C-alpha positions as CSV (number, residue, x, y, z in Angstrom):
1,X,107.4,102.6,76.4
2,X,107.6,105.1,79.1
3,X,104.4,106.7,80.5
4,X,103.7,110.3,79.7
5,X,104.4,112.9,82.4
6,X,101.4,113.2,84.7
7,X,99.9,109.8,84.0
8,X,99.7,107.4,87.0
9,X,102.3,104.7,86.8
10,X,101.4,101.2,87.9
11,X,104.0,98.8,89.2
12,X,104.5,95.6,87.3
13,X,106.1,93.9,90.2
14,X,106.8,94.4,93.9
15,X,109.9,96.3,95.1
16,X,110.8,95.3,98.5
17,X,113.1,93.7,100.9
18,X,116.6,94.6,102.2
19,X,119.0,96.5,100.0
20,X,122.5,95.4,99.3
21,X,125.5,97.7,100.0
22,X,126.0,98.2,96.2
23,X,125.5,101.6,94.7
24,X,127.1,105.0,94.3
25,X,127.2,107.4,97.2
26,X,125.6,110.7,96.4
27,X,125.7,113.7,98.7
28,X,123.0,115.9,97.0
29,X,120.9,117.7,99.5
30,X,117.2,116.8,99.6
31,X,114.3,119.2,99.5
32,X,113.3,118.5,103.1
33,X,109.7,118.5,103.9
34,X,108.4,121.2,106.2
35,X,111.1,121.4,108.9
36,X,112.1,117.8,108.8
37,X,115.8,118.6,108.2
38,X,116.5,117.9,111.9
39,X,115.2,114.6,113.0
40,X,113.7,114.6,116.5
41,X,115.7,113.1,119.3
42,X,113.4,110.1,119.4
43,X,114.6,108.9,116.0
44,X,118.3,109.3,116.7
45,X,119.9,105.8,116.5
46,X,117.0,104.3,114.5
47,X,118.2,101.2,112.7
48,X,115.3,100.9,110.2
49,X,114.6,103.2,107.2
50,X,111.7,103.0,104.8
51,X,111.8,104.2,101.2
52,X,108.6,104.9,99.4
53,X,109.2,104.2,95.8
54,X,107.5,103.2,92.5
55,X,108.5,101.4,89.3
56,X,109.8,103.6,86.5
57,X,110.8,106.4,88.8
58,X,114.4,107.5,88.2
59,X,114.5,109.6,91.4
60,X,113.5,106.5,93.4
61,X,116.2,104.4,91.8
62,X,118.8,107.2,92.5
63,X,117.7,107.6,96.2
64,X,117.8,103.8,96.7
65,X,121.3,103.6,95.3
66,X,122.5,106.7,97.3
67,X,121.1,105.5,100.6
68,X,122.4,101.9,100.3
69,X,126.0,102.7,101.3
70,X,124.8,104.6,104.4
71,X,122.5,101.7,105.3
72,X,125.5,99.3,105.1
73,X,127.9,101.5,107.1
74,X,125.4,101.9,109.9
75,X,124.3,98.2,109.7
76,X,120.7,99.4,109.3
77,X,117.8,97.9,107.4
78,X,116.1,99.5,104.4
79,X,112.6,98.5,103.4
80,X,111.5,99.7,100.0
81,X,107.7,100.0,99.6
82,X,106.0,100.4,96.2
83,X,103.4,103.1,96.8
84,X,101.3,101.9,93.8
85,X,100.8,98.6,95.6
86,X,99.3,100.3,98.6
87,X,96.2,102.5,97.8
88,X,96.4,104.4,101.1
89,X,100.1,105.4,100.6
90,X,99.4,106.3,96.9
91,X,96.5,108.6,98.1
92,X,98.7,110.2,100.7
93,X,101.9,110.7,98.7
94,X,100.7,110.7,95.1
95,X,103.6,111.8,92.9
96,X,105.7,113.0,95.8
97,X,108.1,110.0,95.7
98,X,110.7,108.9,96.7
99,X,110.2,109.7,100.3
100,X,112.7,108.3,103.0
101,X,111.5,107.7,106.5
102,X,113.3,106.9,109.8
103,X,111.1,104.0,110.8
104,X,107.8,103.3,109.0
105,X,105.7,105.8,107.1
106,X,103.0,105.7,109.8
107,X,104.6,107.0,113.0
108,X,108.1,107.4,111.5
109,X,110.0,110.6,110.8
110,X,110.2,111.8,107.2
111,X,113.9,112.5,106.5
112,X,113.7,113.8,102.9
113,X,112.0,113.4,99.6
114,X,113.0,113.6,95.9
115,X,116.8,113.8,96.8
116,X,118.8,112.2,99.6
117,X,119.7,114.4,102.5
118,X,122.9,112.6,103.8
119,X,123.1,114.7,107.0
120,X,119.5,113.9,108.0
121,X,120.0,110.2,107.4
122,X,123.3,110.2,109.4
123,X,121.6,112.0,112.3
124,X,118.7,109.6,112.2
125,X,121.1,106.6,112.2
126,X,123.1,108.0,115.1
127,X,125.7,110.2,113.4
128,X,128.5,109.6,110.9
129,X,130.2,106.3,111.2
130,X,133.5,106.3,113.0
131,X,136.6,105.1,111.1
132,X,137.4,101.5,111.7
133,X,134.0,100.8,113.4
């Protein structure tokens, strides 16, 4: 059974670890959070992304599948963190997941939430990959 809208969802297991390159590429723009469409210069070329997610979240699953090809192309790492397993993150983000960060949630740069912003991710990872490289 699926939880009713508005109820807190609790994870049954941990979601984490590196992501494989499998998954469809989606170019849907994200609803960027307050001015985070352009990542600061300090985050350009970052090789670590963090996705805040939760179980039974279709947007979380969609973002993870959409970001996986970009992670593979740029040879970056993606850590998926279940917000429900971390009370501080759950208190901070609540139902505003998925959220994608360049770096870690603490001290990193929020790239987008709800939907993947491909341009923001590519800027954070150092630009679009070059053909043959």
